[in-house]
Legacy VTK file of the C-alpha trace (Angstrom):
# vtk DataFile Version 3.0
C-alpha trace
ASCII
DATASET POLYDATA
POINTS 85 float
68.380 112.377 116.654
69.053 108.692 115.998
66.348 106.057 116.559
66.974 102.412 117.382
64.679 99.481 118.089
65.750 96.662 120.375
64.103 94.078 122.652
64.214 94.516 126.404
62.261 93.857 129.569
59.736 96.550 130.511
59.388 97.114 134.244
56.034 98.856 133.742
54.025 96.327 131.716
56.102 93.307 132.768
56.574 92.008 129.225
59.626 91.681 127.072
58.904 94.069 124.238
60.465 96.188 121.533
61.866 99.448 122.838
62.433 102.565 120.795
65.597 104.350 121.824
66.233 107.940 120.822
69.803 109.102 121.258
69.635 112.713 122.398
72.156 115.117 123.833
72.994 113.931 127.321
71.502 110.472 127.107
68.904 108.105 125.773
65.110 108.237 125.790
63.783 104.667 125.903
60.114 103.933 125.245
58.371 100.568 125.492
56.376 100.200 122.269
53.887 97.941 124.057
52.788 100.220 126.937
54.501 103.510 125.930
56.284 103.883 129.279
59.381 106.064 128.885
62.643 106.239 130.755
65.661 108.515 130.343
69.184 107.156 130.767
71.848 109.768 131.261
75.245 109.286 129.659
77.483 110.045 126.728
76.536 109.133 123.170
79.171 106.371 123.222
77.851 104.951 126.500
74.311 104.916 125.115
75.356 103.239 121.841
77.261 100.668 123.914
74.139 100.128 126.064
72.031 99.423 122.956
74.701 97.144 121.490
75.088 95.223 124.761
71.297 94.873 125.056
71.183 93.292 121.594
74.064 90.950 122.496
72.250 89.895 125.684
69.140 89.042 123.676
71.204 86.791 121.389
72.537 84.914 124.421
69.065 84.753 125.993
67.736 83.322 122.707
69.870 80.211 123.168
67.432 79.055 125.873
64.432 81.263 124.986
64.191 81.515 121.177
60.889 83.403 121.389
62.795 86.632 122.156
63.914 86.628 118.514
60.281 87.342 117.543
60.609 90.844 119.020
61.316 92.901 115.912
58.507 95.409 115.344
56.933 98.165 117.422
54.292 96.679 119.714
55.703 93.133 119.679
55.802 91.644 123.177
56.063 88.273 124.930
55.841 86.969 128.482
59.182 87.248 130.301
61.616 84.481 129.303
62.394 81.898 131.915
65.860 81.798 133.422
68.148 79.254 131.773
LINES 1 86
85 0 1 2 3 4 5 6 7 8 9 10 11 12 13 14 15 16 17 18 19 20 21 22 23 24 25 26 27 28 29 30 31 32 33 34 35 36 37 38 39 40 41 42 43 44 45 46 47 48 49 50 51 52 53 54 55 56 57 58 59 60 61 62 63 64 65 66 67 68 69 70 71 72 73 74 75 76 77 78 79 80 81 82 83 84
């Protein structure tokens, strides 16, 4: 099992927070480290690695207008949702 941390928007708590992603057979378990809500995404290992990579790329683009998203590095970190550019 491979663990990854990356920032994303949580639909349960409404914050942007650090998510823990566990690559497992058949998909990806994603858990918000702020509210502990979990979701399962079904797909191949490659699709799930691509999803994590694309999520990180999106955050870099979002940081151009909302630099506070770069503060999301550790479990439990969270911020109010960034405003649209």
